[in-house]
Each structure stands twice: as structure tokens, then as C-alpha cells.
N, C-alpha and C positions, 0 to 999 in steps of 0.2 A: 718559779713557773711564769712563763711569758703570758701576757694578756692575749687572748684569742677573740678577735672581733666576731668571728663566726660563732664560736661557742656562746658568746654573750648575746648574740642577736638571733641569727638564723636557727640555731639549734633550739632556742627557746620558742621562737615563732612557730616552728614546725610542731613541737610538742603541744603548744597551746592551741594551734589551729586544729589539731586532731581532736582536742576536747570540744572546741566550738562546733566542729562537724558532728560529733556525737551528740552534743546538746541539741542541735537542730534536728537531727534524725529522731532522737527520743521525743522531742517536742512534736514532730510530725506524727509519730505513733500515737501519742497522747491525744492529739487533735482528732485523729481518725476514730479512736476508741470513744471519744466524747462527742462525736458528730459535730465538730467545730471546723469551720472552713479555715485552713491555715492562712489564707490570704488576709483574713481579718486581723491576724496577729502582726503582719508586716508593719503596720502603722500604729501598733499598740505602744502606749507610753506608760511608764511607771508612775509618772506624775505629770500634770498639765505643762509644767515648765521644763520637762526633759524631752530629749530627742527620742524618736521611735526606734523600734528594733532595727529597722532598715538602716538607720544612721549608725547604730552600734556595730552592725556587721560590716558595713562599708568602712568604718573607722578601724576595725581590726585588720581588714585587708590593706588599707592605706598605710597604717603604721607598722606593717610588716613588709610585704612585697614593695609597697610604695616607698618605704624608707630605704630599703636596699637599692632600689632603682635611683633614688635621690642621691645616695652615697656615690653611686656610679656616675650620675650626670652632673652632680653638684648643685642641683636645684630641687626644691620641694614646694609643691603647691597643693593646697587642700583640694580634694576631689569635689565634683558636683554632687551634692547630697540629694539632688532632685532626680537622680537616676531612678527610673521606675522599675525597680526589682520586685518581683513576686517572691513568694517563699522559695520556690524551686530555684529562682534566680540567685537568691542569697546563698542557698546551698552550693550552687555552681560557682559563685564567686569565691567561696571558701575553698572549694576543691581546686579551682584555677590558681588561687594564691599559693596553696600548698605545692602544687605541681611546679609553679615557677620558682619557688624557693628551693625545692628539691634539686633544681638544676644548678644551683650555686655550690661550688666546692669551697672547702675551708680556705684553700690557697687564694681563690679569687676574691672572697670576702675580706680576708685578712689584708690583701693587697690594696684595698680601698682605704685603709687606715692612713692617717696623716693628711688626708685631703680636706677640702672645705665643702660645706653645704650651706646654701642660702635658702632660708624659708621665706617664701613670698606670700603675703596676705594683703591683697589689694595693692595699695601704694607702699606698704610697709615691707621692709626687708630686715631679716634677723640672721646675721651670720653665725655659723657654728663651725667647729672642726667636725670631721666625720664622726669621730668617737663621741664628741659632745652631743652632736645631733642624735645619734642612736641611743646613747645611754641616758641623756637627761631630757630628751624631748620625745622621741618616738617610742621607746620602750615604755615609759610611764603612760603615754597615751594609748599604747597597745593594750597594756594590762588593765587600765582603769575600766573601760567598757566590759572587758571580758570578766574581770573579777567581780565587780560590784553589780553592774546592771544585768549582765547575762545570768549571773547567779540568781538574782531576784526573779527574772523571768522564769528560769527553770523551777524555782521554788513555787511560783504561782501555778505553773503548768502541771506540776507533779503533785500538788496538794491532794488531789482526789486519790491518786495511787497510794500515797503515803497513808492516807486515812484507811484505805482498804487493807493495807499491810499491817498497820499497827492496831487496828480495831477502833471502835468508837472512843471519842474523847471522854474524859470523866464526866462532863456535864451532858453528854448525849445519852438518850435512853436506848436500851437494846430491846428490840421487839421480841415478843414471846416466840419461842421456838428457834431463835437465832443461835447459831453455833459459834 
């Protein structure tokens, strides 16, 4: 079976971006139920030395749509993470990223194979083949924020719902008359 750059990249991006979109929507529902302003979560960090949610979502967009655009242009530069997105803006970024990627056909993406991509970071330049860039740089950077960080955010946001579903923990008291 021949290697399909489209199947290895865009098909995976689209599936995962659907999950990220759902995660942001479920988060918004949770915030509204808990009377939490979703804008306060845009700059939320899991730890003081980690980047905020805004950075994680921008990274997912950059390492999917931005990666395919880099494969086409031959150059990749990190985005400005100072872009002032609100919660709705992050949701729109994910939707725009999905829409742009849906416009790529398998033939168009597969035709990008065999090219070169140069990653620019300040004065530093790191050359890649298109396949090497997508498989060893952008895909891991795409999945890392999605899998680890966004999963943790989701866990934190949904803890109250899970507690209501599963009932009180063993060390919690149940008030009299509770069903």
C-alpha cells in the first residue's frame, strides 16, 4: 500500500479538530451551567510554567492548517501567540481551520510530497522534507497539546458533571433524604 500524505495528515487533522471543536463546545456549556465567564478560561494555565489555553488552540490550528500551508509554500514560521482571541474567537479559529483543510483534496496534498519545508525561528532555519516536516515535527506538535493539555482542561471542566453522574465520592457524606 502506498503512503498517502493526505491520510497521514489532513484526514487526522480533520478528525481531531472535530474533537477539539466538541471539547470547546462542551466546555462552554459547562461554564454557562456553572456561571463561569468563559473568557476567564482563555488565559487559564494548567501550571504556572505552561502556556494558556489560547496558546494550545492556536498551536492546534498552526500545526494542522499552518503545516499544510507550509508544505505548499515551503516555509513555516510560528504564529504570533499574542493574538487576542476570546473564547468565541478560539472556537471560530478551529472552525476556520477545519473549513480550510476540508478544501484540500487527497490528490492536492499527496502532490506536495517530495518537497522541502524550512522552519524559521528567529535567525535559525531548520530544513525538512515535506514528509519529514509533517510526520516528525507538525503532527507531534499537533497532537501534544490536543492529547495532554486539552484532555486535562476537559477533565477539570467536567469534574462537577462527573461527580453528579457518579454520585458522591466514598469520603463524602450524603445528606439525609438524598436519593
